[in-house]
N, C-alpha and C positions, 0 to 999 in steps of 0.2 A: 391463539389470537389471530384474527383475520387481518390480512394486509390488502392494500389496494394501491393503484397508481396515485390516487389523490393524497394518500397519507404517507407513502414510503419515504418521501424526502424529509419528513419530520421525525423519523425514527432516530433514536440515539445511535451513534456510529457503532458502538460495541454490540448493540442488539442487531443492527443491520449485518455486521460481519458474521455474527454467530448464526443467524437464521439462514443466510445465503450458503454458508459453509455446510450447513446441515443437509442440504440437498443430496450430496454424494457421500454422506457420513458412513453409509453401509459398506462402501468400497474403500473409502479413505482410511479406515481403521487398519486395512491391510497394507497400506502404502508406507514407504519410508519417507523421511523428510526430503531425501534427494529425489525421489520419485515426484513428490508434490512440487518441489522447487523447479525441477526440470520442465514440468508442465507450465509453471509460471513463466519461465524464460521462453518457452516455445511460443506462448501466446503474446509475450512482449515483442518477440521477433515478428510475429504476425502483424502487430500494430505497425511496426516499422515498415514492413513490406507493403501493407495497404497504403500507407502514407507515401512511400516512395513511388508506388505505381499509380497514385491518384485514384484509387478505387472508390466505388460509391460509398455513401454514408453508411448504408446498412451493413456492408461487409466490415467496415472499420469499427462500427459500434459493436458488432458481434465479437470481434477480437478483443475489444476493450472489456466487454462483459466477461468473456472467458478468462482473460488475464486477471481481472479483479476477483473472480471466484477462486482461482487458484492462489492468489495472493492472500485472500482472507483465510483460506485453508492452511496456508503456510503459518500464519500467525497463531492459529489455534493449535497447530501441530507442535509449534515451538514452545508454547506456554506451558510451564510446569516447574517442578522443583529440580534444581541443578543436581545432576548426577543420579537421578532416579527416573526409571521408566514409567512408573505408575500404571503398570499393566499394559502398556502399549507394545505393539509388535515392532520392535526396533533393536538395532545393535547397540551394544554398550556405548560405543563412540557417540551415537546420536543423543544419548541421555545427557551429554554435557553441552549440547547446542541448545540452549534454553534462553527464553526471555521470561521476565517475571511481571511485566506490566501489560495491561490491556491495550488495545489499539489506541483508544483515545488518550490514555495516560502517556504512552510512549511518544505520541504525536505532540501532546501538550508540553512534555518535558523538553522537547527540542524546538518547538515553535509556539511559544506563548504569546501569540499575536505579533511576532517579530521575526526577522531573519536572524538566526543565531550567529551569523558571521559579522554583518555590518552594524548590528544593534547591540552587541554584547557589551561594548564599552559604556553604554548608557546605564547598565544595570549595577555595575560594581561587583566586587567579589565578596566572598564569605556569606554571612547571613545578614548583612546590612539590609534594612527594609526601606527601600525608596518607595515613593508613591507610585501607584500604577502608571505605567508608561502608555497604557492604552494600545492602540494599534499603530505599529511602526512600519511603514512601507520600506521595502528593501531598496537600497541604492548601490548595490554591488556593481551594477553596470558602469557606474561613474568612478569606480575605484580600480586602481592597478592591483592585479592579483599578486599576492606575496606568498612565499613559502612559509608555512607555519610549523614551528617545531612541535613534536609530539606532546611534550609536557605543557606547552603554552596552549595547545588545542584542548587538552584535557581540562586545564584550569578554566578556560573560557566556557566550555560546555557545562562544566560543573556549576558555574555562576548562573548560566541560563536555567539549568535545572532547579537551582535554589530559588531563583526568581519565580519560576512557574509554580512552585509549591506555595508561594506567598499570594498568588492571585488566582486560586482555583475557580473562583466564581465567574471568571471571564471566559472560561473554556466553552466552546460552542456546544450546544445541546442536541444538535441533529447532524446527520450526514450532509444535508444541504448547507447547514451552517458552517461546517468545516470547509466545504468547497468555497463558500463565499469569503471566509477568512483568508484562505490561501490566495484567492483571486485578488483580494485587497492588498495583502502583503507584497505580492509579486506582480502587481499591476504594470509596473514599468517594464519588467522583463517580458511579460506577456505581450505588451504592445510592440516592443522592439525586436523580439526574436521571431524567427520564422517557425512554422509548425515543425519543420524538419529539425531545427535546432532544439526545440523543446523536447522532441522525441529522442534525440541523441542524448540529452541530459538525463532523461529517464533511463536509457540504456546504461549510461555511466553509473547511475546510482544502483542499478541492479547488479552490476559487476562489483561494486564496493560492498553491497550486502552479501554477495557470494563470498567475497574475501573475508568478511567479518565472521561468517559461519565457519569457514575453514580455520580461522585464528582461534576459535573456541577450543580446538583440540590440538593445534600446532604451535609449539613454543620453541624458543631457543633456551639454552641452559641458563643464561642470565635473566631471562624473563619468566622462568618457571619458579615463581616466588609468591609469597603470601599476598593476597589482595589483587593480583593480576587477573584472575578469572572474573572478578567482580567488574573491573574496569572494562574488560573485553565484552562482558555481557551488556554493559551500558552502551558500548560502541555498537554492538549488534542492534540494539533497540534503536539507537540513533540512525543507523544506516537504513533500517526498515522505515523509520519515520521519513527519511529523505525520499524513499521510493514512493510512499504515499503522497508526500508533498508534490513530487513531480507528476504523479498521476492526476492530482487535482488541478495542477497548473496546465497539464495537457488538455483536460476537459474545458478549463476556462479559455484556453487558446482556441479550441474548436468553437466555443460559444462566441468568442470575439469575431472569428471568421464568419460565423453565421449572421451575426449582427451586421457585419459589413456587407454581406450579400443582400440582406434585407434592405439596407439603405440604398444599395445600387439597383434594387428591383422594387421600388416603392409602389409601382403600378400593379404589381402582381398580387392577387388575392390568395396567397399561399399560406394556409394556416400553419403548416409545419415550420415555415421560416419565422413565424412569430413566436414560437416556443423556445425557451432557453434550453441550452444543452446542460444536462445535469447527470452526474455519474449515477445517482440513484435511479433516474429514469432509464438510462442506458441498460442498467442491470435488470430493471423490471421488464423492459421490452423483451429481453431474452429469456429471463428466468421467472417471470411473474405471471400469474393467472388470475384475472378478475373473477372468473367463474368459480375457481377453487378458493379464492380469497387467501392465496398463499404463494410463496415461491415454489417452483417445481422443476423437475427435469423436462425439458422440451421434447425429449425423445419418447420416454415411456409415459409422460403426463402424470407422474406421481410426485407428491411433495418430498418423499424420500425415494431416490432413484431405485428402481427394480430392474434396470437393464441387466442383461446377462453378460456381465463383464468378467472375464477370466484373468486372474492375476497369479502369476507363477513366482514362487511356490505356495503362497497362502491358500489358494483355492484349487489349484491343480499341481501335481508334482512335476519336478524337473524331468523325471523319467518319461512321463506322458508327453511332455513337449519334445523331448529328444526323439521319441518314436515318430514324430511328425516331420522331423528334419530329413531332408533328402539331398 
C-alpha cells in the first residue's frame, strides 16, 4: 500500500503503529523489550531537553518522531500470549511482560471519549447500560486531588472498561481522530498548563509504565495469587494508554502554541504557521517519503532499514567485542 503526506492522518491508528514500527523490524527482532524501552525513554528525555532549552521546532519534532517510533515498537514487542515467547529472541522473564490488546483498543478501554478519573462516576458500575455519554471534557483541574485506594481504583477503571465495550462505534477511526479526541477531552488542561508542565506529565506516565512492566514479574507473597497477573496486565495496558494520551496532549499543546503565534503575527504570510501540528505529520516528516510512497529509514533510504547496525550478542559475539576493549 502506498502512503503519502495527504493521507497518513486518515490511517487507522493500529495500521499507523504497525507500519512505522516495520521500518526497523530487521534489527528490532534482535532487541529485548528493555532495549526498545530504553530507546523510548532516551528520546522522551530528548523531548524534555529540547523544550527546556527552547530548541527550534525541527529539533523538537525530530525527537517526538523518534520517541513515537520506539513507543510503537514497544507496543508490538509487548503484544502476545502471556508466558510464551512465540519464537522471539528474549529471556523467559520477558515472556510475562505482555499486553493482549491493540493500541486503539487499550486506548479506548481507558479513554472512551472521557477522562477516566473525573467522568467515571457518570458511568456507573457493573454492566449497567447507560445511554452514550458522548464526549466528556476533563475537569480534573477544578478538583482537589485525593488519594485513591488500590481496590477503588481497580473498580473505577473496570467500570470505564465495561462502558467502552458498550460504545465501540464511537472509537476514533484514524490517528488524527485520536489526536482530535484527546484535544477535546483535555482542552482545559491544554489551555491552562505550560508546555513544560505537559511534558513533565508525559515523563510521569512513562515512569508509571516502567513500573507496570516491572510489576508483571515482581510480586509479594500475598499478591502472588490467582487472577493477579490479569489485573496487572490491564494496569500495564492502562499505563501505556496514559503515555499515548499525554503524547497526543503534548502535540495539541504545541498546536495551541502555534495558533497563538499565528494570531500574534497575522501580518506574516508564513504558510508553515497556518498548518496544524499533528503527530501523524511530525512522524511523516521524519520517516515518510513521497517518492517511495512509504515510510522509510532516513539514513539508508529503505522502507525496511538496511543500515549496518551491530547488536551484541545477536549479530556479533561478546568475545569479538571484548577484543576491541582497551
